[in-house]
C-alpha positions as a printed NumPy array, in Angstrom:
array([[-16.482,  -6.735,   3.669],
       [-13.214,  -5.463,   5.131],
       [-13.603,  -2.207,   6.991],
       [ -9.891,  -1.743,   7.751],
       [ -6.697,  -3.66 ,   8.224],
       [ -3.188,  -3.114,   9.541],
       [  0.353,  -4.368,   9.531],
       [  3.294,  -4.429,  11.826],
       [  6.381,  -2.527,  10.613],
       [  9.897,  -2.792,  12.07 ],
       [ 10.711,   0.913,  11.552],
       [  7.659,   3.134,  11.509],
       [  9.399,   6.199,  10.051],
       [ 10.947,   4.141,   7.209],
       [  7.592,   2.474,   6.446],
       [  5.809,   5.883,   6.637],
       [  8.211,   7.357,   4.114],
       [  7.578,   4.427,   1.803],
       [  3.764,   4.476,   2.058],
       [  3.587,   8.302,   1.843],
       [  5.194,   8.096,  -1.608],
       [  3.574,   4.801,  -2.796],
       [  0.047,   5.85 ,  -1.818],
       [  0.167,   9.38 ,  -3.244],
       [ -0.709,   8.271,  -6.802],
       [ -3.69 ,   6.379,  -5.396],
       [ -5.045,   9.457,  -3.665],
       [ -4.393,   8.078,  -0.169],
       [ -2.355,   9.626,   2.614],
       [ -1.653,   9.385,   6.328],
       [ -4.883,  10.696,   7.912],
       [ -4.295,   9.959,  11.602],
       [ -1.666,   9.256,  14.171],
       [ -2.965,   7.672,  17.371],
       [ -1.663,   9.648,  20.362],
       [  1.106,   7.83 ,  22.188],
       [ -0.784,   7.866,  25.456],
       [ -3.301,   5.484,  23.894],
       [ -0.738,   3.117,  22.427],
       [  1.778,   2.737,  25.197],
       [  4.275,   4.763,  23.164],
       [  4.01 ,   2.586,  20.032],
       [  3.754,   4.583,  16.768],
       [  0.401,   3.859,  15.102],
       [ -0.902,   5.696,  11.987],
       [ -3.779,   5.163,   9.579],
       [ -3.853,   5.766,   5.777],
       [ -6.849,   6.239,   3.571],
       [ -8.709,   8.562,   1.222],
       [-11.665,   9.762,   3.355],
       [-10.879,   7.825,   6.579],
       [ -8.076,   5.566,   7.877],
       [ -8.42 ,   2.043,   6.5  ],
       [ -4.847,   0.8  ,   6.358],
       [ -2.936,   1.06 ,   9.608],
       [  0.769,   0.759,  10.364],
       [  1.982,  -0.026,  13.863],
       [  5.593,  -0.383,  14.935],
       [  6.075,  -3.965,  16.207],
       [  7.206,  -7.402,  15.211],
       [  6.892,  -9.908,  13.672],
       [  6.717,  -8.229,  10.267],
       [  6.999,  -9.164,   6.684],
       [  6.779, -11.924,   4.176],
       [  3.608, -13.782,   3.46 ],
       [  1.297, -10.816,   3.776],
       [ -0.469,  -9.394,   0.735],
       [ -2.44 ,  -6.143,   0.44 ],
       [ -4.142,  -4.906,  -2.722],
       [ -5.248,  -1.266,  -3.115],
       [ -7.776,   0.031,  -5.643],
       [ -6.444,   2.381,  -8.317],
       [ -8.868,   4.556, -10.276],
       [ -6.964,   4.082, -13.527],
       [ -4.193,   2.086, -15.138],
       [ -2.105,   5.234, -15.107],
       [ -2.505,   5.351, -11.336],
       [ -1.219,   1.734, -11.143],
       [  1.819,   2.774, -13.171],
       [  2.413,   5.809, -11.001],
       [  2.024,   3.742,  -7.81 ],
       [  4.643,   1.259,  -9.033],
       [  7.108,   4.011, -10.01 ],
       [  6.629,   5.85 ,  -6.693],
       [  6.924,   2.615,  -4.644],
       [ 10.172,   1.565,  -6.415],
       [ 11.59 ,   5.107,  -6.066],
       [ 10.738,   4.943,  -2.321],
       [ 12.783,   1.764,  -1.856],
       [ 10.244,  -0.917,  -2.723],
       [ 11.39 ,  -4.059,  -4.551],
       [  9.79 ,  -5.236,  -7.782],
       [  7.463,  -8.192,  -7.553],
       [  5.548,  -7.586, -10.789],
       [  5.713,  -4.613, -13.137],
       [  2.446,  -2.904, -14.176],
       [  0.487,  -4.804, -16.681],
       [ -2.579,  -6.894, -17.449],
       [ -3.228, -10.056, -15.443],
       [ -5.906, -11.727, -17.601],
       [ -5.44 , -14.995, -15.631],
       [ -7.18 , -13.155, -12.702],
       [ -9.833, -11.331, -14.784],
       [ -9.958,  -9.951, -18.3  ],
       [ -9.725,  -6.273, -17.08 ],
       [ -7.313,  -6.893, -14.176],
       [ -4.377,  -4.486, -14.423],
       [ -1.913,  -4.472, -11.526],
       [  1.598,  -3.917, -10.219],
       [  3.235,  -5.565,  -7.246],
       [  6.083,  -4.405,  -4.951],
       [  7.585,  -5.555,  -1.688],
       [  7.573,  -2.878,   0.974],
       [ 10.562,  -2.371,   3.327],
       [  9.263,  -5.123,   5.63 ],
       [  8.716,  -7.657,   2.795],
       [  4.94 ,  -7.258,   2.518],
       [  3.552,  -7.838,  -0.986],
       [  1.736,  -4.59 ,  -1.838],
       [ -0.372,  -4.303,  -5.001],
       [ -2.232,  -1.558,  -6.827],
       [ -5.001,  -2.803,  -9.077],
       [ -7.416,  -1.286, -11.576],
       [-10.443,  -3.237, -12.763],
       [-11.486,  -0.805, -15.463],
       [-11.348,  -1.903, -19.08 ],
       [ -8.511,  -0.444, -21.131],
       [ -9.656,   2.726, -22.8  ],
       [ -9.755,   2.834, -26.606]])
């Protein structure tokens, strides 16, 4: 049902560096920067696979209480997301692993981004034999 969403970030360049690295294992990247003449000079950029669906805009308030989950194609991609996000300065909020209390095939990892948002990568595929 959701077509796209966005979050406020305190430091666009710092957030961009984080999401560039964290989203790479999920096959997503920065696809568009909105020209400054349309934003009043505010930095606005959209991430996605085929089209922008997750937007960053430099503003406040930012942070805690917001949760965003991104689809991973495999459990290995969840693991790679977590490693990349931690290496990019994210803070652990749940190492990669099964979360059977959500669903029997739910495999996810959680990190806090530089603004305190809870960012998750999740794979719903059954574990391969």
